[in-house]
Structure formats: C-alpha cells, structure tokens
C-alpha positions in Angstrom: 0.0 0.0 0.0 2.8 2.3 1.0 4.6 1.4 -2.2 1.5 2.1 -4.2 1.1 5.5 -2.6 4.8 6.2 -3.1 4.4 5.2 -6.8 1.5 7.5 -7.2 3.5 10.4 -5.7 6.4 9.7 -8.0 4.0 9.5 -10.9 2.4 12.8 -9.9 5.9 14.4 -9.6 6.7 13.3 -13.1 3.4 14.6 -14.4 4.0 18.0 -12.7 7.5 18.2 -14.2 6.1 17.3 -17.6 3.5 20.0 -17.2 6.2 22.6 -16.2 8.4 21.6 -19.1 5.5 22.0 -21.5 4.8 25.5 -20.3 8.4 26.6 -20.5 9.4 28.3 -23.8 11.8 26.4 -26.0 15.4 27.6 -25.8 15.9 29.9 -28.8 18.8 29.2 -31.2 20.4 31.1 -34.1 18.6 30.5 -37.3 21.2 31.8 -39.8 21.1 30.9 -43.5 24.0 31.4 -45.9 23.8 31.8 -49.6 26.4 32.5 -52.3 26.2 35.3 -54.9 28.2 37.5 -57.3 28.0 41.0 -58.7 29.9 42.9 -61.3 31.5 46.0 -60.0 33.7 48.2 -62.1 33.9 45.5 -64.7 35.1 42.8 -62.3 33.2 40.0 -60.7 32.8 40.2 -56.9 31.8 36.9 -55.3 30.3 37.1 -51.8 28.5 35.1 -49.1 25.3 36.4 -47.6 24.4 35.2 -44.1 21.0 36.3 -42.7 18.8 35.3 -39.8 18.5 35.9 -36.1 21.3 35.8 -33.5 20.3 35.0 -29.9 21.6 37.6 -27.5 22.3 36.4 -24.0 23.1 38.0 -20.6 25.0 36.8 -17.6 22.6 36.6 -14.7 23.9 37.0 -11.1 21.6 36.8 -8.1 22.8 37.1 -4.4 26.4 37.0 -5.6 25.9 33.7 -7.5 26.2 33.2 -11.2 22.8 31.9 -12.5 23.7 31.3 -16.1 24.0 32.8 -19.5 20.3 33.4 -20.4 18.7 34.4 -23.7 17.1 37.8 -23.9 16.5 38.7 -27.5 16.7 37.4 -31.1 18.3 40.1 -33.4 18.0 39.9 -37.1 21.1 40.6 -39.1 22.2 40.3 -42.7 26.0 40.0 -43.3 27.8 40.2 -46.6 31.4 38.9 -46.7 33.5 39.0 -49.9 34.8 35.6 -50.8 38.6 35.3 -50.1 38.7 38.8 -48.5 40.6 37.8 -45.3 40.6 39.3 -41.8 42.3 42.5 -43.0 39.3 43.6 -45.1 37.2 46.4 -43.5 33.8 45.6 -42.1 30.9 48.1 -41.7 28.1 47.6 -39.2 25.0 49.6 -40.4 21.7 50.5 -38.9 19.0 53.1 -39.3 17.3 55.1 -36.7 13.8 56.1 -35.7 13.8 54.9 -33.0 11.8 52.1 -34.5 13.3 51.8 -37.9 14.8 48.6 -39.3 18.0 48.8 -41.4 16.1 48.4 -44.7 16.8 52.0 -45.9 20.6 51.7 -45.8 20.5 48.0 -46.7 18.6 48.2 -50.0 18.7 51.9 -50.6 22.5 52.6 -50.5 25.0 50.2 -49.2 24.0 46.6 -50.0 24.7 44.6 -53.2 21.0 44.8 -54.3 19.0 48.0 -54.3 15.3 48.9 -54.6 13.9 50.7 -57.6 11.7 53.2 -55.9 11.8 56.2 -58.2 12.2 59.7 -56.8 10.2 62.9 -56.1 7.9 63.6 -59.0 8.8 60.3 -60.7 7.8 57.4 -58.4 8.0 53.8 -59.6 4.7 51.9 -59.6 4.0 48.8 -57.5 5.3 46.1 -57.3 8.6 48.0 -57.8 11.8 46.1 -58.4 15.3 45.2 -57.4 18.6 45.6 -59.3 22.2 44.9 -58.7 23.9 47.8 -56.9 27.1 48.4 -58.9 28.1 51.1 -56.4 27.7 48.8 -53.4 30.1 49.5 -50.5 30.6 45.7 -50.4 33.3 46.3 -53.1 35.4 47.9 -50.4 34.1 46.6 -47.1 32.2 43.7 -45.7 28.7 44.7 -44.4 26.6 43.7 -41.4 23.1 45.2 -41.3 21.4 45.1 -37.8 17.7 45.5 -37.0 17.2 46.7 -33.4 14.8 44.7 -31.2 11.1 45.1 -32.3 12.2 46.2 -35.8 12.6 43.9 -38.8 12.4 40.3 -37.5 14.1 41.2 -34.2 12.2 40.4 -31.1 12.6 39.9 -27.4 12.6 36.2 -26.5 9.4 34.5 -25.6 8.4 35.7 -22.1 11.0 38.5 -22.3 10.3 42.2 -21.9 10.7 44.2 -25.2 10.7 47.5 -23.2 14.1 46.7 -21.8 15.5 47.4 -25.3 13.2 50.4 -26.1 15.4 53.1 -24.7 18.8 54.7 -25.0 21.0 52.4 -22.8 19.2 49.1 -23.6 19.5 49.9 -27.3 23.2 50.7 -27.1 24.0 47.6 -25.1 22.1 45.2 -27.3 23.5 46.6 -30.6 26.9 46.6 -29.0 26.6 43.0 -28.1 25.6 42.1 -31.7 28.7 43.8 -32.9 30.9 42.1 -30.3 29.5 38.7 -31.1 29.7 39.0 -34.9 33.3 40.3 -34.6 34.3 37.5 -32.3 32.6 34.6 -34.1 33.9 35.7 -37.5 37.5 36.3 -36.3 37.4 40.0 -37.2 39.0 41.7 -34.2 42.0 42.7 -36.4 39.8 44.1 -39.2 39.3 47.8 -39.7 35.8 48.4 -38.3 33.2 51.1 -39.2 29.9 52.0 -37.7 27.3 53.5 -40.1 24.1 55.0 -38.8 21.3 57.2 -40.2 19.2 59.7 -38.3 18.8 58.4 -34.7 21.3 55.8 -35.8 23.9 58.6 -35.8 23.2 59.2 -32.1 23.4 55.5 -31.6 26.7 55.2 -33.5 28.4 57.9 -31.6 27.3 56.4 -28.3 28.3 52.9 -29.5 31.8 54.0 -30.3 32.4 55.1 -26.7 30.6 52.1 -25.3 32.5 49.5 -27.4 35.8 51.1 -26.6 35.2 51.5 -22.8 33.3 48.2 -22.3 35.0 45.8 -24.7 38.1 47.5 -25.9 36.7 47.4 -29.4 38.0 50.5 -31.2 36.4 51.4 -34.5 38.3 53.1 -37.3 35.5 55.3 -38.4 31.9 56.5 -38.0 29.6 57.2 -40.9 26.9 59.6 -39.7 24.1 60.0 -42.3 21.6 62.8 -41.6 23.2 63.4 -38.3 21.6 64.3 -35.0 23.9 64.1 -31.9 22.1 66.7 -29.8 18.3 66.5 -29.7 18.1 70.0 -28.4 19.1 71.2 -31.9 16.0 69.8 -33.5 13.2 69.8 -30.8 11.0 72.8 -30.8 10.3 73.1 -27.1 9.3 76.0 -25.0 12.2 78.4 -24.3 14.5 76.7 -26.8 15.0 79.1 -29.7 18.0 77.2 -31.2 16.0 75.0 -33.7 14.3 78.0 -35.2 17.6 79.4 -36.4 19.2 76.0 -37.3 16.3 75.0 -39.5 16.2 78.2 -41.5 18.9 77.3 -44.1 16.9 74.0 -44.8 13.7 76.0 -45.2 15.6 78.2 -47.7 16.8 75.1 -49.6 13.3 73.6 -49.8 11.9 77.0 -50.9 14.6 77.2 -53.5 13.7 73.8 -54.9 10.0 74.8 -55.2 10.9 78.0 -57.1 10.5 80.5 -54.3 14.0 82.1 -55.0 13.6 82.5 -58.8 16.8 81.8 -60.7 19.2 82.5 -57.8 21.9 79.8 -57.4 21.2 77.5 -54.4 24.6 78.2 -52.9 24.0 81.9 -53.0 20.7 81.4 -51.1 22.3 79.1 -48.6 25.2 81.5 -47.9 22.7 84.2 -47.1 20.5 82.0 -45.0 23.5 80.6 -43.0 24.9 84.0 -42.3 21.5 85.3 -41.1 20.9 82.2 -39.0 24.2 82.5 -37.3 24.1 86.2 -36.6 21.1 88.5 -36.8 18.4 85.8 -36.4 19.5 84.5 -32.9 20.2 88.1 -31.9 16.6 89.1 -32.8 15.0 86.1 -31.0 17.0 86.9 -27.9 16.0 90.6 -28.0 12.3 89.7 -27.9 10.1 92.8 -27.1 13.3 94.9 -27.0 13.4 94.9 -30.8 12.3 98.3 -32.2 9.4 98.3 -34.7 11.9 99.0 -37.5 14.2 96.2 -36.4 11.4 93.7 -36.1 10.0 94.7 -39.5 13.5 94.1 -41.1 13.8 90.7 -39.4 10.3 89.6 -40.5 11.1 90.6 -44.1 14.4 88.7 -44.2 12.9 85.5 -42.7 10.0 85.6 -45.1 12.4 86.1 -48.1 14.6 83.2 -47.1 11.9 80.8 -46.1 9.5 81.5 -48.9 6.7 82.3 -46.5 4.7 85.5 -46.3 5.7 88.4 -44.0 2.2 88.2 -42.5 2.7 84.6 -41.5 6.2 85.2 -40.1 4.9 88.1 -38.0 1.9 86.0 -36.7 4.2 83.2 -35.5 6.4 85.7 -33.7 9.4 85.1 -35.9 9.5 81.4 -35.0 8.7 78.9 -37.8 8.1 75.4 -36.4 9.0 72.7 -39.0 5.8 70.8 -39.4 3.9 74.1 -39.8 6.5 75.1 -42.4 6.0 72.0 -44.5 2.2 72.6 -44.3 2.4 76.3 -45.1 5.0 76.7 -47.9 2.9 75.6 -50.8 -0.5 76.2 -49.3 -1.4 78.4 -52.2 -1.0 75.4 -54.5 -2.9 73.2 -52.0 0.2 71.1 -51.5 2.4 70.1 -48.5 6.1 69.3 -48.6 7.9 66.3 -47.0 9.7 66.4 -43.7 12.2 63.8 -44.5 12.7 65.3 -48.0 11.2 68.7 -48.9 11.4 67.8 -52.6 8.4 65.6 -52.2 4.9 67.0 -52.2 1.6 65.8 -50.9 -2.1 66.8 -50.7 -4.4 67.4 -47.7 -8.2 67.2 -48.0 -8.4 70.2 -45.7 -6.3 72.9 -47.3 -6.5 75.0 -44.2 -5.0 72.4 -41.8 -2.2 73.8 -39.7 -0.1 70.7 -39.6 0.0 68.0 -42.3 -1.3 64.6 -41.5 1.1 62.7 -43.7 4.7 63.0 -44.7 4.8 62.3 -48.4 8.5 61.7 -48.5 7.9 58.6 -46.3 4.5 57.4 -47.5 5.6 57.7 -51.2 8.6 55.4 -50.9 7.8 53.1 -47.9 5.9 50.6 -50.1 8.9 50.1 -52.4 11.3 49.4 -49.5 8.8 47.0 -47.8 8.2 45.1 -51.0 11.9 44.9 -51.7 13.0 43.6 -48.3 10.2 41.1 -47.9 10.9 39.6 -51.3 14.6 39.8 -51.1 15.2 38.0 -47.7 12.9 35.2 -48.7 13.4 34.6 -52.4 17.1 35.6 -52.8 18.6 35.1 -49.3 16.5 32.0 -48.6 15.4 33.1 -45.1 11.9 32.2 -44.0 10.0 33.7 -41.1 6.3 34.2 -40.8 6.7 37.3 -38.5 5.9 40.6 -40.2 9.1 42.4 -41.2 8.7 45.7 -39.2 10.0 48.4 -41.5 9.0 51.2 -39.1 7.6 50.0 -35.8 5.6 52.1 -33.3 6.0 49.4 -30.7 9.2 50.9 -29.4 7.4 54.0 -28.1 7.5 55.5 -25.7 11.3 55.4 -26.1 13.1 55.8 -22.8 15.6 58.5 -22.2 15.7 58.1 -18.5 19.5 58.5 -18.5 19.0 62.1 -19.5 16.3 63.0 -17.0 16.5 66.8 -16.5 19.0 67.2 -19.2 19.1 67.5 -23.0 19.5 64.2 -24.9 23.0 64.5 -26.3 25.9 62.2 -27.1 28.3 65.0 -28.1 30.4 64.3 -25.0 30.4 60.5 -25.8 31.8 61.2 -29.3 34.3 63.6 -27.9 35.5 61.0 -25.4 35.7 58.3 -28.0 37.8 60.5 -30.3 40.1 61.5 -27.5 40.6 57.9 -26.4 41.0 56.8 -30.0 42.7 59.6 -31.9 42.7 57.6 -35.1 38.8 57.5 -35.1 37.6 59.3 -38.2 34.1 60.7 -38.7 32.2 61.1 -42.0 29.1 63.3 -41.9 26.6 63.2 -44.8 23.8 65.9 -44.9 21.0 66.6 -47.4 20.0 70.2 -48.0 16.3 69.4 -48.2 16.3 67.2 -45.1 13.7 68.7 -42.8 14.1 66.1 -40.0 17.8 66.6 -39.2 18.9 69.9 -40.8 22.4 70.2 -42.1 23.1 73.5 -40.3 22.2 71.8 -37.0 24.9 69.1 -37.7 27.4 71.9 -38.4 26.5 73.6 -35.2 27.1 70.4 -33.2 30.4 69.6 -34.9 31.7 73.0 -34.2 31.1 72.5 -30.5 32.6 69.0 -30.3 34.8 68.8 -27.2 38.0 67.6 -28.9 41.6 69.0 -29.3 42.0 71.1 -32.4 44.2 68.5 -34.2 41.4 65.9 -34.1 39.2 68.1 -36.2 41.2 67.0 -39.1 39.5 63.5 -38.6 36.1 64.9 -39.5 34.8 65.3 -43.0 31.4 66.6 -44.2 29.6 65.9 -47.5 26.4 67.6 -48.8 23.8 66.4 -51.3 20.9 68.2 -53.1 18.3 65.9 -51.5 16.8 64.9 -48.2 17.1 62.6 -45.2 17.6 59.5 -47.4 19.6 61.5 -49.9 20.3 58.3 -51.9 16.7 58.3 -53.1 18.0 60.9 -55.5 20.0 59.0 -58.1 22.8 61.5 -58.6 23.2 61.9 -54.9 23.2 58.1 -54.5 26.1 57.6 -56.9 28.1 60.5 -55.4 27.5 59.3 -51.9 28.6 55.8 -52.7 31.8 57.1 -54.1 32.3 59.3 -51.0 31.8 56.4 -48.6 34.1 54.1 -50.7 36.8 56.8 -50.3 36.2 57.1 -46.6 36.5 53.3 -45.7 39.5 52.7 -48.0 41.5 55.6 -46.6 44.3 54.7 -44.3 46.1 56.9 -41.7 
C-alpha cells in the first residue's frame, strides 16, 4: 500500500515536471542561413557570401552573488555580406538606421547593399510592385557589411516571455546593438579588421554612443563613424518652450526647400544658402534673444528677411512671432498650391483634403517610398537570401514607443560628450558626416552647429569630413546623390592613416 502511494506520488511528480516543461518556452537558437552570390563592380566579378537570420543575445545573470547562467534575452535579425577570399584585413561596416523604431532596410537596399530597390524619386515614383537591381556602387566592393535591426524592428524580437521594453530606450538599445557587434566580430575572427559604424538619423546618435561604449566596455576600437543625416544633440531639432535654437538652425533648410520649389527665382542654391546661414548664425538669434526689446523697425526688417529666405509671407512670419516650427512650415510653404512638402525630404509634395490644416497629417517623403522598400526587403530575404520567417518584417515600428531617455532626465538628450570622449581615447577615429540640403528632419546646419562644439583637441578636427547632397534625409533616393554618396563612402572606408 505504501509502495502504491509512493508510486502514485512519484508519478504525480513526473506529471508536474512534464507540465512545467510543456509551459516553459523552448530555448531559442540562431537560425542563420548562408547563400552565395556574385555581382559585377567596375567590370570585375565580386563573389560574396550572404548570411541572414536571427542571432540570440544572452546575458550573464547574477543573483545574491551567484552566477545563475547565460540566459537568452533577444533574437536580433542581421544580414551580413562577406566578400569571398577577402581575409581578416578587409574592412567591415556595421550599419543600422534610426527612428527609434526603424529597421535597417533603408541603408540596406537603398544605399550600401549589393542589391538595391527601384523606388523612383520625387515627382517620378516607380509603380508597384517596384523592383530590385544589382547595386554596382555597393560598399561591399570595399568593405564587408553587417546590417542590424534593433529589437522590435525587422524580424528582431525579445525572447518569448521577455520584456521588449528593456530594449526600447537609449541604454538598452546601445548595449544590445553593441553585443551584436561584439558577437559577430568574435565569431567571425574580425578583431583585427578595420571596423566602421554607419548610422542614419537616430542611428547617428546610436553610432556615436556605441563608439564610446564599445571602446570602454569591450576595448573594441572602431576606425570610423559614418553619420548620415546626423543628430547628436536632440536640443538642436526639438521645438520646445524656451528653446530658440531649432528655429535658427532649420532656416537654411527652409531656404533650400523653398529654392527647390521656385521661391527664389533663378538665384543659385549656394548663394541662397550662404545668405541663410549668415543670417541664421548672426542676426536671427540676436533678434530672437531681444524679444520685445526689438524696435518696430528692427522687427520689420527681421520679418522681411525671414520671409524672403523661407518662402513664406511676411504676415505669416509676423503672426508666428518670428518662429517657424518645422511641421507648420511643411504645411504652409505651398498652401497656395494646395500642397504640402515632405519632412524627410522637402522635394516631395503631398495633398491634404483640408487645405486650411495647420499641420499636415502625412509625410509624403515617407509614404511615397515606404511601399517600395517594404516590398523589396520582404521579397529579397525570402526569395534571394532564402530566409523564411512568418513574422511581419517591421520596416517602421511604433511598438518601441514611448522610447526611454531616463538616463537624460532633467538634461538634453545629447551624445556630443560621448563622441568627444571616443575620439580623444582613439585619436585615429575618423568621422564622416553626410547631410541633405532638403532634409527637414535633421537639418544640415544643426549638424554643423554640433560639430563646431565637439569637445576635442583642435588637431582631431582633421579627422572629421562633411559631405552635402541636393536631396533629403535619405539622400540616396535621388539618383545623382546616391552615386556620389557611394563614391564618397568608398573613399572614406578605404583611406588609411
């Protein structure tokens, strides 16, 4: 009897264990797939291996002073391209976009990768289902490439039962992307390779912080940073109460967009920008600081000059108290034509059903090209890179919001000090900054403002180069800019000290 009871207890224990095992999520594993390809670049065949899929990130867990294991926390989607026979001395570039909430699709199939989307451009959009073509200007000809989708973008997700919010913030994002870079570098034997970090938009803030993090945490020193549509100090682009800086820094971009839409007649763009930059650096901030102390004549002169440069009416400039907020500008500039202009790229135009709306409800420079990029990446990873996943590929995810900047509570969100520290610790670190004149999200004059205040010794300023393009945030949507930018980046990653 006792034996039977004991047997029943043992049986019940096994049943409970089985139930517990059935409710525990399966241990995630990498699901990488490799395929082989070739492309013709400058008349020569370039053979390469593409490896795509999700890498499991793990963390060391310690409780009460005891090591509890190396536990999975996220599955991060990457696509890596390695030239066949390249060797460990070949450069490698780690690339990501921004948002926060953007996958790496824009840089991947828009500029850097061996295949590129056919999306068309402002005023000449390609029709669905779009297309893909070989990218004869791919950076793969000069550097291996690793594209990284942050958690909750692309196919990247927290592990089952994990908390995605841990990655939806400044520090969690830096640490997770940094771990991907460390893992890939280690597993592929690339510690002795020249390494570059390429980010776009918020990805530039991420890249600058990553450089300092990788150096101080892992001793991984990059050779260069590629900052495309740079924003290192959020205070330069956020129109908040009492912060007059963005109003002045956006004005040259307003002038460039107005010029594109014919508001400056036949004046050369450079002439218009020179005037706008001088005014934005001198008389404009002085006038905003003076406030009610401006005389009537002084105010009238400032109103006139802002109106002439921005393409808006003097009446409008006066009514907004000399301060033109960017979404209001995009909505107002072509109101007489019943059109709005794009924030990401002011060359694009859209239409609002309510022509009197104060702030547009859609950014045409995103909505007009998003379909092309989504179609390209969903087709490409499945049909050409042979990676299968039923999850939706999140091109732009809203799930990462609200994004946490708790590390900056009570202070401006800025990584200017991080970049300065990284360059001082690594005096060979070079920085390439790419700006589009019609970029209304991260204006080029704001990037110049930040670079001029970078806390570095004077001799290190020689490590910084800036390139400009007659297009917007994703300047490579413009074909001439794409070709020139590709050449500029090739020169940057192949240059040696």
